[in-house]
N, C-alpha and C positions, 0 to 999 in steps of 0.2 A: 503493500500499499504504500503510495506516494504523499508526501507531505507539504503544504503551503506554510509558511510560517510569516505573522508580520506581528513583529514582538515592541513590545510599549509605546503602541501609538499614543500621543498625548493630545488632549482634546480640553477645552475648558468650557464648562456648560452648567446647566441650573436645577439638574435633576437632585431629589432627595426627598427626605419623608418631612422633612423640618422646614417650615417656612424661611428660614434665613436662608438655606440652603439655595430657596428657590428664587431669591432676592439676589444675594452676594456672588452667588455661584462658586466654582470649584474644581481645582482640577481633576482630572480622569484619565487613567492609563487603560488601553485594551490592549489585548493580547488574542490573538487569531492564530488556530491552527486548524487547517482545512485538510480536510484528508480525501483522496482521489484516485482515480487511474490515469493517469498521465503516460502509461507508459509508450504511446505511440509518437508521443513529443521526445522521447529518448532517441527514436530512429528518425522521425523528419526535420527534426529541430523548428517543427513551424508552430507558432504560439498558438494558432487554433486548435491544436492537438492538445493544447495544455490550459492552463487559468492564470490570467493576468495579476499579477499581487496587486496592480495599480488599479485594475477594476475592481479586485476585492477590497480596497480600500475606499476607493467610492462610494460603494456599498456602503460601509462602517460607518463613514461622515454622515451619509443623507439620514440613514438612520437617527444617529447621536443628533444630531441637530432636528428631527423630524417634529419634536415634543418634548413636553419635562416630562420626565418618569419619575415615581413616586420612590421606587424600590430597584434596584440593580438587578432581580430577579429578570424583570419585566425588559429592561433594555438589553441583557444579554441574550434572552430569548429571542426578541426581536432581529438583531444582529443576526443572531446564527440562523432563523428562519428565511431572513432575506439572502443571505448567502446561498442555504439550499435552493432558494425560489429561482437564482438569476444563475447560476452557474450548473447545469446539469452533470457536469461529469466531478463534482464534488458529492462525497458520498456522508460525509460526517461533519462535524465543526465540531472543535472545542472553544467556547468564549470565555476569557477572564476579563472581568471587568472589574478594577481597582481604583477605591479612593485612596490617595499617599495622605491626604489630609483631611480627619474626621474631626466634627463637632462634639468631640469629648478630649479631655486632659488625658492623653496617653501617647507615650513616643512608641511609633511600630513601622515598619515599612509602607505598610498599606492594610486598609480592609478591601474586602472584596469577594464575589462570587465566580463561580468557575460551574460552567453547564457544557452538556454535550446536547448536538441537536443532529437527528440522523434524518438521512433523508428514507422515507417510505410512499413509494409511490404504486398505485395500482394499474397491474398488468392482467392481460386474461391471454390465457394459455391453452391453444388446441392441441389435445391429446388424440392420436387413431393408432388402430393396430388391426389388422388381418390375418396376421400367422400365428400360427401354435396357438398356444393359452392367452387370447386375447384380454382376457378379462386381466390375468394374474400381470400382463405387462402394463395395462392401465393403472391396476394398483399399484406397481413396482415405481412407476414413474412420478406418482401422486408422492409417494414416499420418499421419493428422491428428491423431489421438491421441496419437502417438508423437512429434510436431513439438514439442507444448506439452513445455516443459523441466520443467513442475511435472508430470506425468502417465507412468508407465512401465508400457507394456503388457506384463504378464508371462505371461498365458497366452490362446492362442485357441482355440477350439471346432472341430469339425468344421462343416462347411456343410450346412445342411437346406434341403430343397424342402419348400413348404409349400402345401396349397390356400390362395385366399382364404379371408380370414375378415371376418364381417358383412357388407361389401361384396362380392360374389360375381363382379360382371363386371367382371375384371379380370383379370392374368396372374398364374402362380405366382410366391411369394414364393422368396427366398433368405434364411435364416433363421442369426444366429451369437450367440457371447457373446464376449465379451473379459474379462480380468481385469485389472484396472489396479492399479497404487500411484498416491497420489497425496497432493500437500499441499494441493490446492485444498479449500473449502470446499465443501458440498453445492451451495450456490446457483452457487458460480463454477463447478463442474465443470457444471452444468444450463447455466449460461449458455456455457459454452464447447461443450458438445453443440449447443446451440442453431445457436451458430455455426457448426460443420461442417455443419449441416442445411442452412442457408442459403447457404453454398459449395456445399453440391452441388443446389442447386435444388431443394430439396423444397419441395411448394407441401401445402396443407392446404386444398383446394376440399371433398374429400368425406370425410366420418369414416368410418377403415379402407377409404378409397379407397388407388388407386395411388400410390404414392410412390419418387423416386429411392434416396431413402433415410429409414431411423430411426435416431436415436441415441437409445437411451431408457437411461436409469440404474435400473436394477434392484436395487439394495442400495448403500449407503453402508456399509459398518462396521456397527455396530450400530445405527446413528444412525435414527431415525423421525420421522417429520413427517405431518402431515395438512392441510399449507397446500394452498390450492387451487393454486398453481403448481408444490408439488413434494411428490407424497405418496411417502412411503418405509418400506416397501419396496414399491416397484411393487404398485399395489392389486387389479391382475389374473395377475400371474405365476402363481398355482396355477389358473387358469382356461385357459391355454394349454401344451398340448405343446410348440408350434415356440419358446417360451422354455425350458421346462424341460428338453426332451431337449438343447439346448449346453449350458444352466446347468451340467447334470451333468458335461460335459466336463472344467471348468474348477473345480469344487469339490473338497473334501475330502469322501469319504463320510460323515462324520459331520455335515456341512451342515444347518442346520435352518432352516425359515421356518413361521410359524404353527402353531409346536410341531409339526412334522413334517419327517424326515429327506427328502432330495431323493427316494431311491426311492421313497416312502410317497406323494410327491405327484404324482409320474410315475404311476404308478396309478392313481390317482385321477380321470384328465384321458384323454380318449379320443384315441390316439395315429395312428389311422389316415391322420390326413391330413399326414403328416410322414415323411420319408422322408429317408435321408443322400444326399446329393447329393456332395458330396468329403469327403474327410478335411483334404486343406490346399486353402487359395486358390491360385490358379496364380500 
C-alpha cells in the first residue's frame, strides 16, 4: 500500500468549543496520511496515475476554512471524507488535527485528535456458472469475496437459470448478482475478481463459452471508465436479461443506468431465456 504524507500543515482558524476561540482564533496543525494504490505511477511516471499532494492540500485548505467547527472530530472527519470523495485512488486517510496552544494552563506539544476515514463504495458483481457443480462454484465465489477484509457482501440475488448466450453448444447457466461494499479501487477489485476466477479454474478458450465461474464487475458506485481492461458500467448490462433480473433483486427501485430505471431496462430486453432457479443458494 502506498502512502502520501502532508505533515504539520499550519492554519490559523476560529474553531473550538469556547466562544473566545471563535473570536480570537488560534493556530492549528493538520497532518494527512493518505493510503492508496499508486503502483501504476511507479512505471509510467505520470501524475495522472497518482494523486498530487498539492491537490490534497487544496482540499484540506478548502474544508478548513469552509465553516467554524465546534469540535476537532467534526473538522477531521470532514477533511478525510473530502479527500476520499475527491480522489478515487485513495482508499483510506489518517487525519491528525492538532491545537498547539489550548486555552488551559498546561505546557504540552499539542492537544489533538486522530481519525481514520475509509472508502466504502457500493459495487454490483455478476456471477455465472455452467460447468460442474454450478451452485458450488457460485457459493465458493461469494465466500471468496467475503474472505477479503476489504469487501463486505451486503445483498445476494435469487439464482436464475439461463439459456446459453452467444455460443449455444453448452449447458445452462446459473446467474446471480451480489452487492458489495468495498474500499478496494476499481482496478484492485477487478484484480481480485480475476483471482477468484483463477482459483475456480476459469478458462477462456471460447468467447461466451462454458466456464466454471464468471465474476464480472457490473458497476462501481458512480465511477465510469472506458479502458480496455475495465469498462464501467459493464457495457453489455442493458442487453442481458440474465444480468438485469438478478440486479433488480439487489438494487433500489430508483436505480438507474444509461438514463433509465431498472424496470424500464428490463422491459427493453427479451426475458424468455431466463427463469428463477432458486430463491437462495443452498
